[in-house]
VOLUM-710876 format. One line per field, with one value per residue: residue in one letter; x, y, z of N, C-alpha, C in turn; residue number from 1. Coordinates in steps of 0.05 Angstrom, whole numbers. Last residue first. Layout:
// residues N
resn = [a,...]
nc1 = [X,...]
nc2 = [Y,...]
nc3 = [Z,...]
cac1 = [X,...]
cac2 = [Y,...]
cac3 = [Z,...]
cc1 = [X,...]
cc2 = [Y,...]
cc3 = [Z,...]
resi = [NUM,...]
***
This chain:
// residues 370
resn = [x,x,x,x,x,x,x,x,x,x,x,x,x,x,x,x,x,x,x,x,x,x,x,x,x,x,x,x,x,x,x,x,x,x,x,x,x,x,x,x,x,x,x,x,x,x,x,x,x,x,x,x,x,x,x,x,x,x,x,x,x,x,x,x,x,x,x,x,x,x,x,x,x,x,x,x,x,x,x,x,x,x,x,x,x,x,x,x,x,x,x,x,x,x,x,x,x,x,x,x,x,x,x,x,x,x,x,x,x,x,x,x,x,x,x,x,x,x,x,x,x,x,x,x,x,x,x,x,x,x,x,x,x,x,x,x,x,x,x,x,x,x,x,x,x,x,x,x,x,x,x,x,x,x,x,x,x,x,x,x,x,x,x,x,x,x,x,x,x,x,x,x,x,x,x,x,x,x,x,x,x,x,x,x,x,x,x,x,x,x,x,x,x,x,x,x,x,x,x,x,x,x,x,x,x,x,x,x,x,x,x,x,x,x,x,x,x,x,x,x,x,x,x,x,x,x,x,x,x,x,x,x,x,x,x,x,x,x,x,x,x,x,x,x,x,x,x,x,x,x,x,x,x,x,x,x,x,x,x,x,x,x,x,x,x,x,x,x,x,x,x,x,x,x,x,x,x,x,x,x,x,x,x,x,x,x,x,x,x,x,x,x,x,x,x,x,x,x,x,x,x,x,x,x,x,x,x,x,x,x,x,x,x,x,x,x,x,x,x,x,x,x,x,x,x,x,x,x,x,x,x,x,x,x,x,x,x,x,x,x,x,x,x,x,x,x,x,x,x,x,x,x,x,x,x,x,x,x,x,x,x,x,x,x,x,x,x,x,x,x]
nc1 = [-371,-325,-311,-254,-208,-184,-158,-199,-226,-195,-212,-265,-256,-233,-277,-313,-286,-291,-345,-352,-323,-356,-406,-393,-377,-422,-492,-556,-565,-542,-501,-539,-579,-567,-606,-634,-689,-751,-758,-773,-809,-821,-796,-751,-725,-713,-679,-636,-622,-603,-559,-527,-517,-489,-443,-421,-416,-375,-334,-330,-318,-267,-239,-238,-209,-160,-142,-139,-132,-159,-231,-279,-313,-311,-337,-387,-403,-407,-448,-490,-489,-501,-552,-579,-577,-609,-657,-671,-680,-724,-761,-771,-795,-841,-868,-846,-819,-839,-843,-793,-762,-781,-762,-707,-696,-693,-642,-643,-679,-716,-718,-781,-835,-859,-831,-844,-841,-891,-898,-858,-841,-791,-817,-881,-910,-908,-924,-955,-954,-943,-972,-939,-894,-919,-940,-893,-872,-910,-901,-847,-849,-886,-883,-870,-920,-967,-974,-982,-1016,-989,-951,-944,-891,-862,-875,-848,-796,-791,-793,-744,-712,-723,-702,-653,-655,-682,-645,-603,-629,-636,-582,-565,-598,-576,-524,-533,-557,-517,-471,-483,-484,-430,-410,-435,-408,-341,-304,-282,-291,-345,-349,-321,-354,-401,-385,-376,-428,-453,-424,-433,-489,-498,-472,-503,-550,-535,-500,-495,-442,-440,-435,-380,-356,-379,-356,-303,-311,-332,-288,-253,-282,-281,-226,-221,-257,-235,-184,-185,-239,-252,-216,-220,-197,-145,-129,-103,-78,-76,-128,-142,-116,-142,-196,-192,-173,-214,-258,-238,-236,-291,-311,-279,-296,-346,-335,-317,-338,-325,-343,-351,-376,-330,-288,-289,-323,-384,-422,-464,-532,-571,-565,-496,-431,-364,-311,-290,-326,-317,-299,-314,-276,-234,-251,-249,-195,-175,-198,-170,-118,-123,-135,-89,-52,-71,-67,-21,-23,-71,-63,-34,-71,-93,-60,-101,-143,-184,-168,-176,-231,-252,-234,-264,-314,-312,-308,-359,-392,-378,-399,-452,-460,-454,-502,-547,-557,-568,-605,-645,-640,-658,-645,-693,-727,-692,-679,-729,-733,-689,-686,-704,-676,-623,-624,-637,-589,-556,-579,-567,-511,-504,-528,-493,-444,-457,-467,-417,-382,-405,-400,-345,-290,-231,-192,-134,-64,-18,20,30,24,17]
nc2 = [66,41,-26,-37,-40,15,62,98,82,103,156,152,140,188,222,201,217,272,277,264,305,349,335,333,387,422,425,401,345,327,291,244,264,245,226,213,170,137,69,62,86,140,170,185,135,121,162,148,96,107,140,104,64,94,112,62,33,61,52,-4,-14,11,-19,-69,-55,-36,-85,-121,-88,-63,-71,-91,-86,-31,-10,-32,-6,46,39,30,77,117,99,107,163,173,151,187,233,215,208,261,281,249,266,334,380,394,346,323,362,355,303,311,337,319,333,396,434,435,442,413,425,474,518,515,468,456,480,495,524,517,488,456,416,356,317,281,303,332,313,270,296,327,287,262,304,308,258,263,305,285,241,261,304,304,253,201,180,184,141,84,65,112,121,77,92,138,118,93,138,161,123,79,26,6,12,-19,-69,-77,-82,-127,-165,-163,-181,-233,-255,-251,-281,-324,-298,-287,-339,-356,-327,-307,-256,-231,-179,-174,-173,-126,-88,-96,-81,-26,-9,-21,14,65,68,63,110,149,140,153,187,226,194,140,123,130,92,45,45,34,-18,-47,-47,-77,-125,-141,-152,-195,-234,-254,-282,-311,-328,-346,-352,-327,-278,-285,-291,-242,-192,-147,-134,-123,-73,-40,-43,-23,30,52,49,82,131,141,145,184,231,233,238,291,347,415,484,548,580,570,518,446,384,349,321,314,332,370,410,407,418,404,381,408,407,338,296,276,290,255,208,223,234,182,160,189,171,118,125,149,109,67,93,101,60,71,116,100,81,123,180,233,252,252,290,339,338,337,386,419,406,424,480,489,473,509,555,543,544,597,615,591,618,671,691,718,746,745,704,673,682,675,621,597,610,583,527,502,528,516,460,455,471,430,385,396,391,338,308,323,303,247,234,247,210,161,166,169,148,175,143,107,93,74,111,105,34,-24]
nc3 = [-169,-150,-136,-93,-48,-9,-3,5,49,89,83,99,153,170,162,199,247,241,243,297,321,307,331,386,396,382,367,346,302,252,252,288,340,409,463,523,516,520,496,425,393,390,353,380,388,335,320,355,339,286,297,325,287,248,276,292,244,219,255,252,199,198,234,208,161,181,206,163,98,56,52,37,79,89,44,53,99,77,40,78,109,70,55,104,107,62,79,119,88,58,98,112,66,66,112,125,136,188,216,210,236,288,296,295,341,393,413,387,376,417,476,487,448,456,437,382,354,337,288,231,186,164,106,114,135,93,59,92,160,206,248,265,285,327,359,375,406,445,470,485,524,563,596,647,645,617,596,613,577,530,533,554,550,561,614,636,624,654,705,705,705,754,792,785,793,748,706,722,723,668,654,683,659,607,618,638,588,548,549,518,469,463,458,411,372,385,351,306,294,295,351,363,337,367,418,410,398,447,483,461,465,520,538,515,544,597,632,692,694,699,647,638,670,648,597,612,634,590,556,589,593,540,536,572,547,499,519,565,567,514,453,406,405,383,332,319,341,311,305,357,363,325,343,395,383,351,387,428,401,392,445,470,447,471,525,534,506,521,513,525,560,612,594,605,599,615,644,689,692,706,668,673,698,683,725,770,811,822,770,722,686,697,673,620,615,619,574,535,544,530,476,456,466,433,381,353,315,287,257,213,177,149,128,112,84,119,156,128,116,169,189,155,173,226,218,195,237,277,251,252,307,320,290,312,359,347,311,336,397,449,483,487,444,401,408,399,345,321,320,275,234,248,244,190,166,186,160,107,112,131,89,48,68,70,16,-7,19,3,-53,-63,-30,-62,-113,-87,-82,-99,-89,-35,-23,0]
cac1 = [-397,-334,-321,-281,-210,-201,-141,-179,-238,-194,-184,-259,-270,-218,-252,-320,-290,-265,-332,-365,-313,-328,-403,-404,-359,-396,-469,-537,-569,-566,-500,-514,-580,-568,-587,-621,-663,-736,-760,-759,-805,-830,-821,-769,-734,-730,-705,-649,-632,-625,-582,-536,-532,-513,-462,-424,-435,-402,-343,-335,-343,-289,-244,-252,-236,-177,-145,-159,-122,-134,-207,-258,-310,-301,-309,-373,-399,-388,-421,-485,-484,-476,-530,-576,-564,-581,-644,-665,-658,-699,-752,-760,-769,-822,-859,-864,-814,-835,-866,-817,-758,-785,-791,-720,-696,-718,-649,-624,-655,-723,-693,-758,-814,-874,-828,-850,-815,-882,-912,-865,-869,-795,-793,-863,-921,-899,-906,-938,-966,-927,-982,-966,-891,-903,-958,-912,-857,-907,-927,-854,-832,-890,-891,-850,-894,-960,-968,-963,-1024,-1011,-942,-969,-914,-859,-884,-877,-806,-790,-815,-768,-710,-731,-732,-658,-641,-695,-671,-598,-620,-660,-598,-553,-601,-604,-528,-522,-571,-542,-470,-479,-509,-448,-401,-442,-436,-361,-316,-279,-264,-333,-362,-312,-326,-401,-393,-354,-406,-462,-426,-406,-476,-509,-464,-475,-550,-543,-503,-502,-444,-440,-462,-399,-350,-384,-385,-309,-300,-348,-313,-246,-276,-306,-238,-206,-263,-258,-188,-160,-226,-268,-217,-230,-224,-149,-144,-124,-83,-50,-113,-152,-108,-114,-189,-202,-157,-187,-259,-244,-211,-272,-324,-278,-269,-345,-347,-298,-350,-316,-342,-333,-393,-352,-290,-286,-300,-368,-410,-437,-512,-567,-590,-518,-457,-386,-330,-275,-311,-332,-289,-330,-301,-231,-248,-275,-214,-167,-205,-199,-124,-116,-154,-115,-49,-70,-93,-26,0,-68,-80,-20,-55,-108,-59,-81,-117,-187,-166,-150,-211,-258,-225,-234,-307,-315,-286,-334,-395,-372,-370,-439,-464,-433,-475,-538,-549,-549,-581,-652,-626,-668,-626,-672,-738,-705,-658,-716,-753,-691,-675,-715,-705,-632,-616,-657,-614,-551,-579,-595,-523,-494,-538,-521,-447,-451,-487,-441,-377,-403,-426,-361,-318,-248,-209,-156,-88,-40,12,13,39,0]
cac2 = [73,65,-7,-43,-49,-8,39,104,76,74,149,159,121,163,226,199,189,260,283,248,278,349,339,310,364,423,418,423,358,344,312,251,254,264,217,235,175,162,90,54,58,125,157,206,150,104,160,174,101,88,150,128,57,81,131,84,24,59,80,9,-24,20,9,-66,-67,-18,-60,-125,-102,-78,-57,-90,-112,-50,-3,-39,-35,40,44,12,51,118,100,80,147,183,139,160,233,224,185,243,292,247,238,312,368,414,365,309,357,381,308,295,353,316,305,376,433,421,440,426,406,450,510,538,480,444,492,477,526,539,494,475,443,374,337,271,291,337,337,265,278,340,307,247,293,330,265,243,307,310,236,246,302,329,274,218,178,203,169,99,46,99,140,79,67,140,135,76,120,176,127,108,42,5,26,9,-57,-75,-61,-101,-160,-156,-155,-213,-254,-237,-255,-328,-309,-265,-323,-369,-320,-328,-266,-260,-187,-175,-194,-152,-91,-101,-109,-43,-6,-34,-15,55,70,43,83,147,136,126,189,201,223,155,120,147,120,52,49,59,3,-43,-34,-50,-110,-135,-131,-170,-222,-236,-265,-297,-316,-327,-358,-355,-279,-280,-313,-252,-217,-159,-139,-147,-95,-44,-51,-50,11,50,35,54,119,137,128,156,221,232,213,269,324,391,459,532,566,586,544,471,399,367,308,325,314,347,394,419,405,423,376,406,432,362,309,268,303,283,209,214,256,202,150,193,199,125,111,163,135,63,87,119,62,47,118,114,61,113,151,224,252,235,262,332,340,316,361,420,400,396,465,495,460,481,553,546,518,578,625,582,589,665,678,692,745,766,726,672,683,701,641,594,620,612,542,493,528,544,472,447,486,458,387,396,415,361,307,329,331,262,230,262,239,168,163,192,139,168,164,110,107,56,108,127,59,0]
cac3 = [-179,-137,-155,-102,-75,-12,-6,-17,23,85,77,71,136,171,148,171,240,245,217,277,323,299,302,372,401,368,385,351,328,254,232,275,312,387,443,508,527,516,517,449,388,414,344,371,411,351,306,356,365,291,281,338,312,241,264,310,265,206,250,277,209,180,240,234,160,166,221,184,121,50,63,16,67,109,49,29,100,98,30,56,121,86,35,93,127,62,56,126,108,44,83,132,75,44,109,121,110,167,216,200,208,274,297,273,317,379,411,397,359,392,460,498,450,463,465,398,363,362,311,253,195,182,121,101,137,114,48,70,137,181,234,253,263,305,346,358,383,426,459,465,500,549,569,632,658,631,578,628,605,534,535,550,546,535,594,639,613,625,696,707,682,730,789,779,814,774,705,717,748,686,643,689,687,611,607,656,614,545,563,547,479,466,480,436,379,380,375,309,297,268,335,374,329,338,414,418,378,422,487,465,439,502,548,507,515,590,603,678,689,724,659,623,674,676,600,599,650,614,548,581,617,552,519,577,573,498,495,558,590,528,482,407,413,412,343,302,356,318,281,345,380,324,316,391,399,341,361,433,410,370,425,479,441,442,516,531,517,507,527,508,541,601,608,590,609,599,621,690,682,724,669,658,701,682,704,745,807,827,794,745,683,704,702,631,613,639,600,537,547,558,493,454,479,462,393,376,333,303,281,234,192,172,127,131,71,95,163,139,94,150,201,154,145,221,231,180,211,281,257,226,292,329,285,286,360,368,300,324,372,432,480,507,471,405,409,425,364,320,343,301,234,248,269,210,160,193,189,115,101,146,117,46,63,95,36,-15,20,31,-41,-68,-36,-39,-104,-105,-73,-100,-117,-43,-26,0]
cc1 = [-412,-362,-333,-289,-239,-205,-158,-160,-218,-205,-181,-230,-265,-230,-235,-294,-296,-266,-303,-352,-327,-317,-374,-399,-368,-380,-444,-515,-547,-567,-524,-518,-555,-569,-589,-600,-649,-710,-742,-763,-789,-828,-833,-796,-756,-741,-724,-677,-647,-638,-606,-560,-543,-530,-489,-445,-441,-423,-371,-346,-350,-316,-266,-257,-251,-206,-164,-163,-144,-123,-183,-233,-287,-295,-297,-343,-383,-382,-400,-456,-476,-469,-503,-554,-559,-565,-614,-650,-651,-675,-726,-747,-755,-795,-838,-852,-831,-832,-863,-841,-782,-782,-798,-750,-708,-719,-674,-635,-636,-700,-699,-733,-790,-855,-845,-852,-819,-856,-901,-878,-877,-822,-797,-840,-906,-913,-896,-917,-946,-939,-967,-976,-918,-901,-944,-932,-876,-891,-925,-882,-842,-875,-893,-857,-875,-934,-961,-955,-1007,-1022,-965,-963,-940,-883,-882,-889,-837,-801,-815,-792,-735,-729,-739,-687,-645,-682,-684,-623,-615,-652,-623,-570,-589,-609,-557,-525,-559,-556,-498,-479,-507,-475,-420,-433,-444,-389,-338,-291,-260,-303,-349,-324,-315,-372,-393,-360,-383,-440,-433,-406,-448,-495,-473,-464,-521,-542,-510,-506,-471,-446,-463,-427,-371,-378,-393,-339,-306,-338,-330,-271,-269,-302,-265,-218,-247,-261,-210,-163,-201,-253,-234,-232,-236,-177,-150,-141,-107,-54,-86,-137,-117,-105,-159,-193,-166,-171,-231,-245,-215,-247,-304,-290,-267,-317,-346,-309,-331,-327,-334,-329,-377,-370,-312,-288,-298,-344,-389,-420,-485,-546,-586,-542,-479,-413,-353,-294,-294,-315,-304,-322,-320,-258,-248,-274,-241,-186,-198,-210,-154,-122,-148,-135,-75,-67,-92,-53,-5,-46,-77,-36,-40,-91,-71,-82,-94,-162,-169,-148,-183,-237,-229,-222,-277,-308,-288,-311,-369,-373,-362,-409,-451,-436,-453,-509,-538,-540,-561,-628,-631,-654,-635,-654,-716,-715,-670,-695,-741,-711,-680,-706,-716,-662,-626,-650,-635,-575,-574,-597,-552,-507,-530,-534,-476,-454,-482,-463,-403,-400,-426,-388,-336,-276,-225,-172,-109,-66,-12,3,20,17]
cc2 = [49,73,17,-21,-56,-14,14,81,81,67,119,153,127,142,201,203,184,231,273,252,259,320,336,312,340,397,416,414,380,359,332,271,262,250,235,225,196,162,114,76,46,95,140,194,170,118,142,173,128,93,133,140,82,74,118,103,47,51,80,37,-11,11,20,-37,-63,-28,-41,-100,-104,-94,-75,-76,-113,-77,-23,-33,-44,11,40,15,30,90,101,78,118,168,148,145,205,223,191,218,274,258,235,285,343,403,384,327,343,377,335,299,337,332,300,347,411,419,425,421,420,427,487,530,505,455,481,493,508,541,519,483,463,401,356,291,281,325,344,289,273,322,321,266,278,323,287,249,288,311,261,241,287,327,301,243,196,202,189,129,61,80,129,98,67,115,138,92,102,158,141,112,72,23,28,25,-28,-61,-56,-78,-133,-149,-145,-184,-233,-234,-241,-302,-314,-274,-299,-353,-332,-318,-286,-271,-216,-183,-197,-175,-118,-105,-115,-73,-24,-33,-30,24,58,44,62,120,133,121,162,207,236,184,136,146,138,81,57,65,31,-20,-28,-35,-81,-118,-122,-146,-196,-220,-244,-278,-300,-312,-337,-364,-307,-285,-309,-273,-231,-186,-152,-154,-122,-69,-57,-60,-18,29,31,38,90,123,121,137,192,222,210,243,300,367,436,505,549,570,560,495,425,378,324,310,328,327,368,400,421,408,396,402,432,387,335,282,297,297,238,214,249,226,170,182,204,154,119,151,150,90,82,114,80,49,94,117,74,94,139,193,243,234,244,302,331,315,338,395,401,388,435,480,464,466,524,544,519,551,606,592,580,636,669,677,718,767,748,696,685,703,669,616,619,624,572,510,522,545,501,458,480,475,416,398,417,387,331,328,340,292,247,259,254,198,170,190,163,161,156,134,110,68,90,124,81,25]
cc3 = [-189,-146,-142,-122,-82,-42,-11,-22,0,58,73,64,107,153,147,154,211,237,218,250,304,300,293,342,385,371,369,371,333,280,233,252,298,360,418,489,510,530,512,471,411,409,366,363,402,375,322,344,368,318,286,323,325,266,259,300,284,226,237,273,235,190,223,241,186,164,207,200,143,74,59,26,47,97,68,32,76,101,52,46,100,97,49,72,117,84,55,104,115,64,69,118,95,52,88,119,105,139,193,198,196,244,283,273,293,353,394,392,367,372,434,481,462,466,474,428,380,372,337,276,218,194,138,118,120,113,69,61,116,157,209,237,249,281,323,344,364,402,439,453,478,523,552,603,640,646,591,612,622,563,541,553,542,529,566,618,614,611,666,698,682,705,763,774,809,795,733,716,745,712,660,678,695,641,611,645,633,572,563,563,509,477,485,460,405,388,368,335,303,270,308,358,339,328,384,413,384,401,461,467,440,475,529,515,505,560,592,649,697,719,685,637,661,682,628,602,639,632,572,573,611,578,531,561,578,524,498,534,583,550,496,436,414,421,373,316,343,332,286,320,368,339,313,363,394,356,350,408,417,378,403,459,448,433,486,521,513,521,508,522,521,583,595,608,593,614,606,668,682,715,685,659,687,682,706,722,782,825,798,770,707,704,712,662,625,639,622,564,551,564,522,473,479,477,423,389,357,323,299,260,215,189,152,133,89,79,139,143,104,128,182,166,142,193,225,191,195,254,261,229,265,314,295,280,333,368,321,313,359,405,462,507,492,433,414,429,392,340,343,324,261,250,270,237,182,189,199,146,110,138,133,73,61,90,61,6,14,35,-11,-54,-39,-47,-79,-97,-95,-90,-120,-72,-36,0]
resi = [370,369,368,367,366,365,364,363,362,361,360,359,358,357,356,355,354,353,352,351,350,349,348,347,346,345,344,343,342,341,340,339,338,337,336,335,334,333,332,331,330,329,328,327,326,325,324,323,322,321,320,319,318,317,316,315,314,313,312,311,310,309,308,307,306,305,304,303,302,301,300,299,298,297,296,295,294,293,292,291,290,289,288,287,286,285,284,283,282,281,280,279,278,277,276,275,274,273,272,271,270,269,268,267,266,265,264,263,262,261,260,259,258,257,256,255,254,253,252,251,250,249,248,247,246,245,244,243,242,241,240,239,238,237,236,235,234,233,232,231,230,229,228,227,226,225,224,223,222,221,220,219,218,217,216,215,214,213,212,211,210,209,208,207,206,205,204,203,202,201,200,199,198,197,196,195,194,193,192,191,190,189,188,187,186,185,184,183,182,181,180,179,178,177,176,175,174,173,172,171,170,169,168,167,166,165,164,163,162,161,160,159,158,157,156,155,154,153,152,151,150,149,148,147,146,145,144,143,142,141,140,139,138,137,136,135,134,133,132,131,130,129,128,127,126,125,124,123,122,121,120,119,118,117,116,115,114,113,112,111,110,109,108,107,106,105,104,103,102,101,100,99,98,97,96,95,94,93,92,91,90,89,88,87,86,85,84,83,82,81,80,79,78,77,76,75,74,73,72,71,70,69,68,67,66,65,64,63,62,61,60,59,58,57,56,55,54,53,52,51,50,49,48,47,46,45,44,43,42,41,40,39,38,37,36,35,34,33,32,31,30,29,28,27,26,25,24,23,22,21,20,19,18,17,16,15,14,13,12,11,10,9,8,7,6,5,4,3,2,1]
***
């Protein structure tokens, strides 16, 4: 694999991501301008920093898509240890920043950084690099799979303490997918199913607000004045959008009926304004990304590139799936952002960082581009 063997990057992945990012930025403005006016008297107060994050993320994408992906493997242990250190640091009172009862950020003033976003990518890099060096390690449960599960469990434990349940689920599922594609036996995962289910039920029962969310999921209209408020208004937004939508900027639910409509429930605003057809277009773009990401992984020149490609594709695909499932009340409500859509800087920059790596892997993969 020399530079002369480089091929063009995967156009479908690039096009899908740019379209998602562009539409996402438009929807951030549409869903946030009323809240911005009410809070600071300026309808552009939220879209201005989002445009800056968009520009930075595109620069990050261009840089990483031209940086040899194999180099990330060598520094992946350092990145992983650094992300674990930051996850510990964010839990220290007075160091981590608290917002809405969660302590997930580091930073000064309104300039914040979410370490869990770095942890997602660094874990994918480390698992991919380590498994590529130990091809048969996962055949043994105690000496192979268990240490990796312990590592994933430790990181998830730090994230769930914040608390950040959705981030914990995304990290765990992405890690399991990489391990499975790296050679872990299905029987080992089946054996783990019972303790994982028990742990999940326990996490719900020990936190009353999570149990309330489960009850609201089962019958949101019964709890529409408290725990079911967001999901009821989300469903009203989706239903009122109809086939073609109310029109861009014409959502009614974003007028403070859905709290922070520019964040976790931005897909509901999109469905209300652009309708069923607009929602389907967005879902198709995500499916195109997943399809091409899998194609890159299947044709990558080495195991490290293959596992990292499937990890990055899974990270974005699983997160998008969970967000849409929450918004449509298919699963209990949990705070999870929609990739390339939800407002925020850290998540967007690291997502584009991952996409850049995926595009770089595609430049060495051997398959038809069109």
